[in-house]
Legacy VTK file of the C-alpha trace (Angstrom):
# vtk DataFile Version 3.0
C-alpha trace
ASCII
DATASET POLYDATA
POINTS 182 float
2.368 0.107 24.958
2.409 1.377 21.355
3.082 -0.148 17.972
3.597 1.249 14.461
0.475 0.664 12.365
-1.404 1.255 9.137
-4.747 0.294 7.595
-4.510 -1.560 4.293
-5.838 -3.990 1.744
-3.693 -7.001 0.892
-3.022 -7.556 -2.815
-2.333 -10.790 -4.633
1.013 -10.976 -6.409
0.605 -12.757 -9.735
3.441 -14.101 -11.905
3.865 -10.907 -13.984
4.082 -8.703 -10.901
6.523 -11.126 -9.272
8.670 -10.916 -12.441
8.614 -7.099 -12.351
9.667 -7.021 -8.686
12.493 -9.466 -9.491
13.686 -7.112 -12.270
13.783 -4.270 -9.755
16.119 -6.366 -7.588
18.661 -6.190 -10.440
19.194 -2.495 -9.594
21.084 -3.679 -6.519
21.691 -1.257 -3.674
19.942 1.646 -5.480
16.473 0.210 -4.847
14.704 -1.529 -1.988
12.018 -3.714 -3.620
9.004 -4.630 -1.493
9.002 -8.271 -0.376
6.157 -10.029 -2.180
4.667 -11.158 1.140
4.435 -7.481 2.198
2.636 -6.166 -0.895
-0.399 -4.111 0.133
-2.370 -0.968 -0.637
-2.174 1.499 2.236
-5.487 3.191 2.967
-4.284 5.103 6.034
-0.875 5.280 7.713
-1.369 5.715 11.448
2.135 5.801 12.921
2.399 4.917 16.599
-0.830 3.458 17.986
-1.643 2.707 21.612
-2.937 -0.829 22.091
-6.021 0.509 23.845
-6.969 2.353 20.608
-7.419 -0.925 18.690
-11.173 -1.262 19.434
-11.774 2.322 18.241
-9.759 1.648 15.086
-11.691 -1.546 14.425
-14.916 0.448 14.774
-13.535 3.109 12.380
-12.690 0.419 9.803
-16.158 -1.186 10.159
-17.825 2.216 9.691
-15.683 3.026 6.636
-16.468 -0.371 5.071
-20.177 -0.377 5.900
-22.315 -1.195 2.878
-19.379 -1.951 0.574
-19.368 -5.407 -0.975
-16.198 -7.224 -2.146
-14.958 -5.740 -5.420
-12.264 -6.478 -8.036
-9.140 -4.370 -8.519
-6.863 -4.746 -11.534
-3.173 -3.887 -11.168
-1.970 -2.251 -14.356
1.026 -0.189 -15.473
3.920 1.293 -13.515
5.123 4.746 -12.628
7.275 6.679 -10.189
6.608 9.238 -7.461
7.224 12.138 -7.646
8.206 11.551 -11.299
10.341 9.357 -13.569
13.256 11.835 -13.575
13.511 11.941 -9.785
11.995 8.652 -8.585
11.539 7.952 -4.879
8.859 5.257 -5.147
8.151 2.811 -7.997
4.493 1.768 -8.117
1.827 -0.041 -10.086
-1.492 1.617 -10.636
-4.943 0.120 -10.574
-8.298 0.081 -12.264
-11.368 -0.380 -10.130
-9.803 1.374 -7.156
-12.672 3.860 -6.763
-14.042 1.989 -3.739
-10.586 2.153 -2.171
-10.783 5.940 -2.447
-14.230 5.929 -0.842
-13.004 3.759 2.030
-9.813 5.830 2.461
-11.811 9.092 2.611
-14.148 7.641 5.224
-11.182 6.302 7.217
-9.634 9.784 7.241
-12.702 11.232 8.905
-13.184 8.336 11.311
-9.523 8.276 12.367
-9.380 12.044 12.775
-12.299 11.819 15.223
-10.265 9.458 17.420
-7.140 11.596 17.383
-5.102 10.609 14.308
-3.727 13.382 12.124
-5.265 13.720 8.674
-3.153 12.898 5.636
-1.718 16.035 4.029
-2.013 14.752 0.455
-4.921 13.207 -1.447
-5.319 9.423 -1.562
-3.753 7.968 -4.701
-4.527 4.258 -5.107
-1.277 2.485 -5.905
0.806 -0.464 -4.843
4.456 0.273 -3.970
6.910 -2.033 -5.757
10.183 -0.466 -4.583
11.682 2.543 -2.873
14.756 4.374 -4.120
17.480 4.434 -1.498
18.610 7.802 -0.161
21.115 9.452 -2.522
20.597 6.936 -5.361
19.649 8.110 -8.862
18.818 4.929 -10.807
17.907 5.132 -14.483
14.531 3.395 -14.447
13.475 4.409 -17.962
13.832 0.888 -19.435
11.824 -0.671 -16.590
9.134 2.022 -16.724
8.825 1.683 -20.517
8.699 -2.115 -20.410
5.911 -2.256 -17.810
4.140 1.038 -18.568
0.900 -0.661 -19.672
1.333 -4.208 -18.321
-1.794 -5.852 -16.940
-0.386 -7.622 -13.879
-3.442 -9.288 -12.375
-6.890 -8.796 -10.908
-7.738 -9.637 -7.321
-10.781 -9.303 -5.085
-10.788 -6.864 -2.192
-12.676 -8.764 0.493
-11.338 -7.340 3.756
-9.535 -4.415 5.308
-6.701 -4.884 7.781
-5.230 -3.004 10.692
-1.561 -3.996 10.380
1.299 -3.814 12.845
4.679 -2.967 11.337
7.926 -3.910 13.043
11.009 -2.419 11.380
13.994 -4.769 11.243
17.408 -4.578 9.522
16.023 -7.010 6.898
12.956 -4.882 6.208
9.558 -4.485 7.840
7.617 -7.410 9.264
3.843 -6.993 9.112
1.246 -8.790 11.196
-2.523 -8.525 11.276
-4.070 -6.919 14.356
-7.648 -6.734 13.037
-9.318 -7.977 9.832
-12.713 -6.602 8.799
-14.657 -8.411 6.065
-16.513 -6.396 3.426
LINES 1 183
182 0 1 2 3 4 5 6 7 8 9 10 11 12 13 14 15 16 17 18 19 20 21 22 23 24 25 26 27 28 29 30 31 32 33 34 35 36 37 38 39 40 41 42 43 44 45 46 47 48 49 50 51 52 53 54 55 56 57 58 59 60 61 62 63 64 65 66 67 68 69 70 71 72 73 74 75 76 77 78 79 80 81 82 83 84 85 86 87 88 89 90 91 92 93 94 95 96 97 98 99 100 101 102 103 104 105 106 107 108 109 110 111 112 113 114 115 116 117 118 119 120 121 122 123 124 125 126 127 128 129 130 131 132 133 134 135 136 137 138 139 140 141 142 143 144 145 146 147 148 149 150 151 152 153 154 155 156 157 158 159 160 161 162 163 164 165 166 167 168 169 170 171 172 173 174 175 176 177 178 179 180 181
């Protein structure tokens, strides 16, 4: 049996970030804001995973996290991928995400050794706030200008998760398969 999975860090949603996500909901059908309970920083998207691979993935996460102590990450500013003129993803950036990059790079190597394809683009630490729906062209300039330098909140990264993702008509439902403490 297989399940859709990713490796991530959970992020705390403070009041300012909650307010920003609520503002994105005002764009209606053009955007699909992330549910606050689903906010996370993806370190490695895995796709379909066989249940029997879970112990190997847990080992890969433990190896990638070895020697790294809990650390703070500050969510600050917003932007759009690939750019503000043709947005597909609205995100908030972070300060203090260097350790996330270290962990993500190690996870790439560890996961490749157990048969998962490497990511074809470099790791860019960010937290997705919303996705632009196919065919929509929202004018996000006011939102991007308003929150361009906003300091949303700081949270501690204390564990890394292997998450299961079940896609439903109301959006994805995530559950924890494995949690590894730093």
